[in-house]
C-alpha positions as CSV (number, residue, x, y, z in Angstrom):
1,M,27.0,10.5,14.3
2,K,23.5,9.0,14.4
3,V,20.7,8.9,11.9
4,S,18.8,11.4,14.0
5,D,21.5,13.9,13.3
6,I,21.1,13.6,9.6
7,L,17.3,13.8,9.7
8,R,17.6,17.0,11.9
9,L,19.7,18.6,9.2
10,K,17.8,17.2,6.3
11,G,14.3,18.2,7.4
12,N,11.2,16.0,7.7
13,T,9.5,16.1,4.3
14,L,8.3,12.6,3.5
15,Y,6.7,11.3,0.3
16,T,4.6,8.2,0.5
17,V,2.4,6.2,-1.8
18,H,-0.3,3.5,-1.3
19,P,0.5,0.1,-2.7
20,D,-2.8,0.1,-4.7
21,E,-2.0,3.4,-6.5
22,P,-1.2,3.1,-10.2
23,L,2.6,2.9,-10.7
24,A,2.3,5.6,-13.4
25,C,1.0,8.1,-10.8
26,A,3.9,7.2,-8.4
27,V,6.4,7.6,-11.2
28,Q,4.9,11.0,-12.1
29,T,5.2,12.1,-8.4
30,M,8.8,11.0,-8.3
31,A,9.6,13.0,-11.5
32,E,7.7,16.1,-10.4
33,R,9.3,16.1,-7.0
34,D,12.7,15.1,-8.3
35,I,13.0,12.3,-5.8
36,G,14.4,8.8,-6.2
37,S,12.1,7.0,-3.8
38,L,8.6,6.8,-2.3
39,V,7.8,5.0,1.0
40,V,4.9,2.6,0.5
41,M,2.4,2.9,3.4
42,E,-0.8,1.0,4.0
43,H,-3.0,1.4,7.1
44,G,-0.2,3.5,8.7
45,D,2.4,0.8,8.3
46,L,5.5,0.6,6.1
47,V,4.9,-2.1,3.5
48,G,7.6,-1.3,1.0
49,M,9.8,1.1,-0.9
50,L,9.5,2.2,-4.5
51,T,12.8,3.5,-6.0
52,F,13.9,4.3,-9.4
53,R,15.6,0.9,-9.5
54,E,12.3,-0.9,-9.2
55,V,10.7,1.4,-11.8
56,I,13.6,0.8,-14.3
57,Q,13.2,-3.0,-13.8
58,V,9.5,-2.7,-14.6
59,L,10.2,-0.6,-17.7
60,V,12.7,-3.1,-19.0
61,K,10.4,-6.0,-18.3
62,N,7.4,-4.4,-20.0
63,G,9.0,-2.9,-23.1
64,G,9.3,0.7,-21.7
65,S,5.8,1.0,-20.3
66,V,4.4,0.7,-16.7
67,G,0.9,0.1,-18.2
68,T,-1.8,-0.3,-15.6
69,M,0.5,-1.9,-13.1
70,L,0.1,-1.0,-9.4
71,V,2.8,0.1,-7.0
72,R,2.4,-3.2,-5.1
73,S,3.6,-5.2,-8.0
74,A,6.8,-3.2,-8.4
75,M,7.8,-2.2,-4.9
76,D,10.5,-3.8,-2.7
77,D,8.3,-5.4,0.0
78,A,11.2,-6.0,2.4
79,P,13.2,-2.8,2.5
80,L,16.2,-2.4,4.7
81,T,15.4,-0.1,7.6
82,C,17.2,1.6,10.5
83,T,16.3,3.6,13.6
84,L,17.1,7.1,14.8
85,E,19.8,5.7,17.0
86,T,21.6,3.7,14.3
87,D,25.2,4.9,13.9
88,M,26.1,6.3,10.5
89,D,28.9,3.8,10.0
90,E,26.4,1.0,10.4
91,V,24.0,2.6,7.9
92,R,26.9,2.9,5.4
93,R,27.8,-0.8,5.9
94,M,24.1,-1.8,5.5
95,M,23.6,0.3,2.4
96,L,26.7,-0.9,0.7
97,G,26.1,-4.5,1.7
98,Q,22.6,-4.5,0.2
99,H,23.2,-2.0,-2.6
100,A,20.4,0.1,-1.0
101,R,20.2,3.8,-2.0
102,Y,17.3,4.7,0.3
103,M,16.6,3.5,3.8
104,P,13.4,4.2,5.8
105,V,14.0,5.3,9.4
106,M,11.7,3.7,11.9
107,D,10.9,4.4,15.6
108,K,9.1,1.1,16.5
109,R,6.4,1.1,13.8
110,M,6.4,4.8,13.1
111,L,8.1,6.1,10.0
112,M,10.4,9.0,11.0
113,G,12.1,9.7,7.6
114,V,14.2,8.3,4.9
115,V,18.0,8.6,4.5
116,S,19.6,8.3,1.1
117,F,23.1,7.3,0.2
118,Y,23.5,11.0,-0.8
119,D,22.5,12.0,2.8
120,V,25.0,9.6,4.3
121,A,27.8,10.7,1.9
122,K,27.1,14.4,2.6
123,A,27.1,13.8,6.4
124,V,30.5,12.1,6.1
125,V,32.0,14.9,3.9
126,D,30.6,17.6,6.2
127,S,32.0,15.9,9.2
128,Q,35.4,15.5,7.6
129,N,35.4,19.2,6.5
130,F,34.5,20.3,10.1
131,E,37.3,18.1,11.5
132,N,39.7,19.4,8.9
133,K,38.9,23.0,9.9
134,L,39.5,22.2,13.6
135,L,42.8,20.6,12.9
136,K,43.9,23.5,10.7
137,A,42.9,26.0,13.4
138,Y,44.8,23.9,16.0
139,I,47.9,23.8,13.8
140,R,47.7,27.5,13.1
141,D,47.5,28.3,16.8
142,W,50.3,25.8,17.7
143,P,52.3,27.3,20.6
144,Q,55.8,28.5,19.7
145,E,58.6,26.4,21.3
146,E,60.8,28.3,23.6
147,S,64.4,28.7,22.4
148,P,67.1,27.1,24.6
149,P,68.9,29.7,26.7
150,A,72.1,31.0,25.1
151,N,75.4,30.2,26.9
């Protein structure tokens, strides 16, 4: 299974933010949309990711406030990325290795979507459920063995 398969099922809604936007506005967007990440875009290019992890780090560092801080000062400016053709096993390995919960999907320099750890886990479970149904149907339709001829 490829990343393109997940994006096709997931849909193509993307939420982005500019690096010079106030962090408080970005956090409000994340809360209102019930999303865990925003892709940070500048001049049409991916320049970072803002996730709840970075927001929590800022809150702890600043005594529970984001103040007048900008997205640029909180974002991960070197996010892990993948392509539409990246295999899901590779995405899982990358996400686990880097403790990444969100990964932008790029086609050259164009942002195609974001896959989350949830999306990856759901794809694996759905795939296993489908395979399980096929195996059960195969077993249920197993041909009967012929009895040996009686002497």
